[in-house]
C-alpha positions in Angstrom: 88.7 117.0 63.7 87.7 118.2 67.2 86.6 121.7 67.6 88.8 124.5 68.8 88.7 126.0 72.3 89.0 129.7 72.9 90.4 131.6 75.8 91.0 135.4 76.3 94.3 136.6 77.6 93.5 139.5 79.9 97.0 139.9 81.2 97.7 143.2 79.5 94.4 144.8 78.7 95.5 148.0 80.5 99.2 148.3 79.4 101.2 149.3 76.3 98.9 152.2 75.5 95.6 150.3 75.4 94.2 152.5 78.2 94.4 155.6 75.9 93.1 154.2 72.6 89.7 155.0 71.2 87.2 152.5 72.6 88.8 152.4 76.1 86.9 152.9 79.3 86.2 156.5 80.3 85.6 157.0 84.0 86.8 153.5 85.0 90.5 152.6 85.1 92.5 149.5 86.0 92.1 147.8 88.4 88.4 148.6 88.7 86.7 145.3 89.1 83.6 146.4 87.2 85.6 146.5 84.0 86.5 142.8 84.3 83.0 141.8 85.4 81.7 143.3 82.2 84.3 141.6 80.0 83.4 138.3 81.7 79.7 138.7 80.9 80.4 139.5 77.3 82.8 136.6 76.8 80.4 134.2 78.4 77.6 135.3 76.1 79.9 134.4 73.2 80.7 131.0 74.7 84.5 131.6 75.3 85.9 128.8 77.4 88.3 130.7 79.7 89.6 134.1 80.8 93.3 134.0 81.5 95.6 136.1 83.6 99.4 135.8 83.2 101.4 137.4 85.9 104.8 138.9 86.9 105.6 140.6 90.2 108.5 142.8 89.1 108.5 146.1 87.3 110.6 145.7 84.1 114.0 147.0 84.8 116.3 145.1 82.4 116.5 147.8 79.7 119.3 150.2 80.8 119.0 148.8 84.3 116.1 151.1 85.2 112.4 150.8 85.9 111.8 154.3 84.6 110.9 153.5 80.9 108.4 150.8 82.0 106.8 153.1 84.6 106.7 156.1 82.2 105.1 154.3 79.3 103.2 151.5 81.1 105.1 148.6 79.7 104.0 145.3 81.4 103.2 147.5 84.4 101.2 147.8 86.7 100.3 144.2 87.6 98.0 143.1 90.4 97.2 139.7 91.9 94.1 138.9 90.0 92.6 136.2 92.3 90.2 138.7 93.9 89.2 139.9 90.4 88.5 136.3 89.4 86.3 135.9 92.4 84.2 138.9 91.4 83.9 137.8 87.8 82.7 134.4 88.9 79.7 136.0 90.7 78.3 137.4 87.4 78.9 134.3 85.3 78.0 130.6 85.5 80.1 128.7 82.9 83.3 130.5 81.8 86.5 129.4 83.4 89.4 131.4 84.9 93.1 130.9 84.5 95.4 132.2 87.2 99.2 132.3 87.2 101.7 131.7 90.1 105.4 131.1 89.9 106.8 127.7 91.1 110.2 129.4 91.3 109.2 131.8 94.1 105.9 130.5 95.6 105.4 127.7 98.1 103.2 124.8 96.9 101.2 124.5 100.2 100.0 128.2 99.9 99.2 127.9 96.2 97.4 124.5 96.6 95.2 125.9 99.4 94.4 129.1 97.5 93.5 127.3 94.3 91.3 124.9 96.3 89.4 127.9 97.7 89.1 129.6 94.3 87.8 126.3 92.8 85.1 126.3 95.5 84.2 129.9 95.0 83.9 129.5 91.2 82.1 126.2 91.3 84.9 124.3 89.6 86.1 126.8 87.1 89.8 127.4 88.0 92.9 126.6 86.0 96.4 127.1 87.4 99.0 128.4 85.0 102.3 127.4 86.6 105.4 129.3 85.4 109.2 128.9 85.9 110.0 132.6 86.2 112.8 133.9 84.0 112.9 137.6 84.9 115.4 139.2 87.2 112.9 141.9 88.3 110.7 139.2 89.8 113.6 137.3 91.4 114.8 140.4 93.2 111.5 140.8 94.9 111.8 137.3 96.4 115.3 137.7 97.7 117.3 136.2 94.8 120.4 138.0 93.7 120.2 136.1 90.4 118.0 133.6 88.6 118.0 130.0 89.5 119.4 127.9 86.6 117.0 127.3 83.8 116.7 123.5 84.0 116.7 123.6 87.8 113.6 125.9 87.7 111.8 123.1 85.8 112.9 120.5 88.3 111.5 122.7 91.1 108.3 123.1 89.0 107.8 119.4 88.7 108.2 118.9 92.4 106.0 121.8 93.1 103.1 120.4 91.0 103.7 116.9 92.6 103.2 118.5 96.1 100.1 120.4 95.0 98.6 117.2 93.6 99.4 115.2 96.7 97.8 117.9 98.8 94.7 118.0 96.7 94.4 114.3 97.1 95.2 114.3 100.8 91.5 114.6 101.7 89.6 111.9 99.7 86.5 113.1 97.8 84.2 111.1 100.0 86.0 112.0 103.3 83.4 114.6 104.3 80.4 112.9 106.0 78.5 115.8 107.6 76.4 113.2 109.5 73.8 115.2 111.5 72.7 112.1 113.4 76.1 111.2 114.8 77.8 114.6 114.6 80.7 113.1 112.6 82.0 115.7 110.2 84.5 113.5 108.3 86.2 110.1 108.2 89.7 110.4 109.6 90.8 107.3 107.7 90.4 109.3 104.5 92.4 112.4 105.5 96.2 111.7 105.4 99.5 113.6 105.6 101.6 113.6 102.5 105.0 113.6 104.4 106.8 115.1 101.3 110.5 115.5 101.7 112.1 116.5 98.4 115.0 118.6 97.0 113.1 121.9 97.1 110.2 121.4 99.5 109.3 119.7 102.8 105.6 119.5 103.4 103.7 117.4 105.9 100.1 118.0 104.9 97.3 117.2 104.7 95.6 120.2 103.1 93.2 121.5 105.7 90.4 122.0 103.1 87.3 120.3 101.8 88.0 118.8 98.3 87.0 121.2 95.6 84.6 120.6 92.7 87.5 119.7 90.3 89.7 118.2 93.0 92.7 119.2 90.8 92.3 122.6 89.0 93.2 122.3 85.3 97.0 122.7 85.0 98.4 124.9 82.3 102.0 125.3 81.4 103.8 127.3 78.8 107.4 126.0 78.5 108.7 126.2 74.9 112.3 125.1 75.4 113.1 121.4 75.2 113.2 121.3 79.0 110.0 123.2 79.3 108.2 120.9 76.8 109.4 117.9 78.9 107.9 119.5 81.9 104.6 120.1 80.1 104.5 116.4 79.1 105.0 115.2 82.7 102.1 117.1 84.3 100.2 119.7 82.1 96.5 119.2 81.2 96.8 122.0 78.7 99.8 123.8 77.1 100.1 127.5 76.3 102.2 127.9 73.1 103.6 130.7 71.0 101.5 131.4 67.9 102.3 133.3 64.7 105.0 131.0 63.3 103.5 127.8 61.7 106.9 126.0 61.5 107.6 126.7 65.2 104.1 125.6 66.2 104.4 122.4 64.3 107.8 121.7 65.9 106.4 122.4 69.3 103.4 120.1 68.7 105.7 117.3 67.4 108.2 117.6 70.4 105.3 117.7 72.8 103.7 114.6 71.3 107.0 112.7 71.5 107.5 113.7 75.1 103.9 112.8 76.0 104.4 109.3 74.5 107.6 108.9 76.5 105.6 109.8 79.6 103.0 107.2 78.7 100.3 109.8 78.0 98.0 110.1 75.0 98.9 113.2 72.8 95.3 113.3 71.6 94.2 114.4 75.1 96.7 117.3 75.6 95.9 120.4 73.5 97.9 123.5 72.9 96.3 127.0 73.1 98.3 129.1 70.7 98.9 132.7 71.8 97.4 134.7 69.0 96.7 138.4 68.8 93.6 139.5 67.0 92.6 142.8 65.3 89.1 142.3 63.9 86.9 144.8 62.2 83.7 144.6 60.2 85.8 144.7 57.1 89.4 144.0 56.3 90.0 147.7 55.7 88.6 148.7 59.1 90.8 146.1 60.8 93.9 147.3 58.9 93.3 150.9 60.1 93.1 149.7 63.7 96.4 147.9 63.2 98.0 151.2 62.0 96.8 152.9 65.2 98.5 150.3 67.4 101.8 150.9 65.6 101.8 154.5 66.7 102.4 153.7 70.3 105.7 151.7 69.9 108.7 154.0 70.3 112.2 152.7 70.3 112.3 153.0 74.1 109.1 151.0 74.5 110.3 148.3 72.2 113.6 148.0 74.0 111.9 147.9 77.4 109.5 145.1 76.3 112.1 142.9 74.6 114.7 143.2 77.3 112.1 142.4 80.0 110.8 139.3 78.2 114.3 138.0 77.5 115.9 138.9 80.8 118.8 140.5 78.8 119.6 144.2 78.3 119.5 144.8 74.6 120.7 148.3 75.0 124.2 146.8 75.3 124.1 145.1 71.8 127.1 145.7 69.5 126.6 147.1 66.0 126.7 143.5 64.6 126.5 140.1 66.2 125.6 136.4 65.5 122.2 135.4 66.7 123.4 132.1 68.1 126.0 133.9 70.2 123.3 136.2 71.6 121.1 133.2 72.5 124.0 131.6 74.3 124.7 134.8 76.3 121.1 135.0 77.4 121.1 131.3 78.4 124.3 131.9 80.4 122.5 134.4 82.6 119.9 131.8 83.6 117.1 133.5 81.5 115.1 131.5 78.9 116.8 131.0 75.5 113.4 130.8 73.8 111.2 133.7 72.9 112.2 136.4 70.4 115.9 135.5 70.2 115.1 131.8 70.0 112.8 132.5 67.1 115.5 134.4 65.3 117.8 131.4 65.6 115.1 129.1 64.3 114.5 131.5 61.3 118.1 132.3 60.3 120.3 129.8 62.0 122.8 130.3 64.8 125.6 131.6 62.5 123.6 134.3 60.9 124.7 137.9 61.7 122.3 140.8 62.4 123.0 144.4 62.8 121.7 146.2 65.9 119.3 148.2 63.6 118.0 145.0 62.0 117.4 143.4 65.4 115.3 146.3 66.6 113.4 146.5 63.3 112.3 142.9 63.8 111.9 143.5 67.5 109.2 146.0 66.8 106.9 143.3 65.5 107.7 141.0 68.5 107.3 143.7 71.2 104.0 144.9 69.7 102.7 141.4 69.1 102.2 142.2 65.5 104.4 139.2 64.6 101.6 136.9 65.8 98.6 139.1 65.0 95.8 138.1 62.6 94.2 141.2 61.1 91.0 141.3 59.1 87.2 141.1 59.0 85.4 138.1 60.6 85.8 135.8 57.6 89.4 136.6 57.0 90.4 135.9 60.7 88.2 132.8 60.9 89.7 131.4 57.7 93.2 131.9 59.1 92.4 130.3 62.5 90.7 127.3 60.9 93.7 126.7 58.6 96.2 127.1 61.4 94.2 124.8 63.7 94.2 122.0 61.1 97.9 122.5 60.3 98.9 122.3 64.0 97.1 119.0 64.8 93.5 120.1 65.6 94.0 119.8 69.4 93.6 122.7 71.7 92.8 126.1 70.2 93.7 129.7 70.8 94.6 132.1 73.6 93.3 135.3 72.0 94.5 138.8 73.0 93.9 142.2 71.5 96.3 145.2 71.2 93.3 147.4 71.0 91.5 149.3 73.8 89.9 147.7 76.7 87.0 146.8 76.3 86.5 147.4 72.6 89.1 145.0 71.3 87.9 142.0 73.2 84.2 142.9 72.8 84.5 142.9 69.0 86.2 139.5 69.0 83.2 138.3 71.1 80.7 140.0 68.8 82.2 139.6 65.4 84.7 136.7 65.3 83.4 134.1 67.8 79.9 134.0 66.3 81.4 133.5 62.8 83.5 130.5 64.1 80.5 129.0 65.8 78.3 129.4 62.7 81.0 127.5 60.8 81.0 124.6 63.3 84.7 125.3 64.1 84.4 125.6 67.9 84.1 122.9 70.5 80.6 122.5 72.1 79.5 125.4 74.2 79.9 124.5 77.9 79.0 120.8 77.8 79.9 120.2 81.4 79.7 121.9 84.8 83.4 122.4 85.4 86.2 123.9 83.4 87.9 120.5 83.1 84.8 119.1 81.6 84.3 122.0 79.2 87.9 121.9 78.0 87.7 118.1 77.7 91.0 117.6 79.5 
C-alpha cells in the first residue's frame, strides 16, 4: 500500500461563521495575507503536501433569487482571486505545493496557461491547476451568459481548454533557452513554435511568450463526479478531487475512474483521488464532539437553503411538500446544472423513485450544507483510524483534501499539530517532500 497524501482546502476558512468562532483571528481578517502565510508555515512544518483554493466568482443568488442571504450570513462569500496570496505564501515556505482554481467554462486558456507558468516560476515548481466546469448561474451571469452552457458541452470545452494549455506549455522546448553570453543568443528559434490551434471553442496561435517553468506542466487536478466528469478526469487529470463521506459512492467513483483510465490507455495506479473530508479533531473524542456541537449552532434554515441551492444551481425554496428524488435530479439537470452533489447522493442512497417530503429534504440538507455528512470527529487516534480504514477501502491511491468547519486558524492548526503527526508516526503518510516540485512530491 502506498502512503496517503494530504492537502488542506483553504477555500472557505473565512465563511459560514468560521470568522466568529472561538479560536479565530482577532485583529486580522480575510483577506489579510499574513493569515495565510502563517497557515502555510504551520502546514509545511507538519509535512502537508498542498494548500488548495477552490473558487467561484459569483455571490450565491439561487435561493429565493437573491444575494441577500449569502451576503448577510457570509455563505460562500466573499471570494478573492487567491493567486497573489499563493505568491506570498510561497515566499515563507520551501516545499509545500499550492492548488489554484480557474474555470474552463469562462476563462481563456492562453491567459490561464501564461499565469500558471508565471506562478510555477515564482513558487519554484509548486503549482497545481484545479480546472472546473462551472455549474453555477451566479458565476455565469458575471461572464455574460444568460444561462449555463449544457453540462456535457462544458466538459468538451474543458478538454479542449486543457489541450490548448498543454500545447502552449510545450510550445517553448525545455532546452530552448540558451543565454549564451559569448554569442548573445538568448534562445534557439527552432525550439519555439506556434501551436496554431483552431478548435470548436478556441483559436490560439501561440507560442506562449514565456520561459518554460520548473514543472513545464503544472499538476492538473479535476473534480468531476458525474459519468461525463469522470471521463474528463481520465483523459487529462494528474490527480482527482472526489467527494468523501460515503464509502459506497467513493468506491463507485474509484471503479468508474479506473475503467475510464484503462479506456484512455492510462495506468489507474498512477492517478490518485483526494477525498474531500472535513475534520474536527480534539485532544479527546469528547473535546472534538463539543466542537462539532458548536458548528451546528451556525446553521439556520436560511443558511442551509442558501448553501444547498448555490451548490446545486437550483432554488430549493420552490420545492413542493413532497417529490420524487429522481424527478428533482432530472429538473436540476434540465437547467444545465450538475446532477451530482447532494441530490445525486440522495438518488444513490434511496433510488430515483423514492419520495421525500420538503421537511425531510432540509433535515438531510443540514448535514450536507454544514459538511457534517463527510466530517470525521474525534481525538487523533479516532480520526487516524477512520482515515486509514477508508484509504484502504478506496484503493490506497491518493489521499485526502482536508477542511475544517472550525475557526481559522485554530481548526487547521490542530489538524497539523494533533492529527498529521499521529498519521506520520503510524507510517500512514507518503514520504515527506521527497522531490523539489509538487509533481515529484505527489508522485504524479
